[in-house]
Steps between C-alpha positions, in 0.01 A plus 500: 500500500464256790798467733699179461507286811645169603255220426455123494132512419531238226642235732265237642438479874685167505807683369465795737450303822854350511642848435302641792617214719862576409447871561349429842801287592740778403300746712427298811685167518789650699268671746480403865182359646535756779601800288303518174632844412462483122171617353399540137240705319291346227713683241822371662375143472379543142822662384710223659298237314522684169877554526542128567296425187722735299815346647378153402417632152134412534410851384681787331631797695297796364780739600791297365585755232373806680639741756158543658324246720209456738511331837131416477339188350218527250149435631451158336823368651414644839158335500649159419780521754288640781237234436764241591619711793149481641505124459796503738317738733210254512745216565647684799841561340479877449288765668404858424703696757383848404178510291518876446834468316462143363799374700543125547705291739570133562334295774695267730342207317604660170863521614497132592354417158758707311785334690391148403790321331283319245211630286167498681133512388481878552727514194293270272709531185826452692360203691372323187825570314693347792269197495560450126876525550486241777272270298553575127253233385234576762160356414260752347213410732721545808621837371142613434389415852810659652427820307143492629622438855733801487227725362246404765762517777584859407129584517493346851274217384697248700250213481492528120881515491522187715254320273700590190824381662321178592404446136860561390619252764251236385624532143860468620412185695330343198805576284727348766294181514490476121877546481551231762269261316726520197793367705320213674676170428198289411181523296307399812621808683431722201146365478455556872592865467284538189201361689538777761389766251137471611591565864532837671835675486534455877451124466740479206766688696459274803547191281801660335654582839461140616665368184780756508576423866518127428744566216715725720509242780596228251798703380 
């Protein structure tokens, strides 16, 4: 009979990534930039993630009603978790300190990232959840482009990330102008803003800025 092991193999990567991020914070967030003394093997990292998943009741504890236990993850779980670990290696957050023993450590950049007070793009699920909390009725197109921007950023495709953010910004500007048009005091003004729809977003925003400044000066 096969040995029972801790596992989260049935969880999706999107569910595992926030757990790994939390595990990394518990391991390294309190470290000093000058003295990164803590190091973790691949099994240490995997077990930390799995125990977090059990604690959050995302998976069952296979040893809950047993006196025996294993400190090793099953292979499927390990493959999923370490796949994400290597994403962070490629992003310059972690590095393989000792290849012969699969020991990992945090980079100086990684420590700075972990100590960020707000969610950041390296934690995609956490960042998007924060964005939705800040803007509960966020436009679907904006959210789609922001998701794309985060994905490309984490693959170091910075030009693509910038383009996606630009698209999200353009959509936000158009929504702002449309919202303002609904509060204009006269039909003439509403028509004027409606007639801008065939202009570039840049031109529409410039016209909106001029109008908004005149209104602010008048008040």
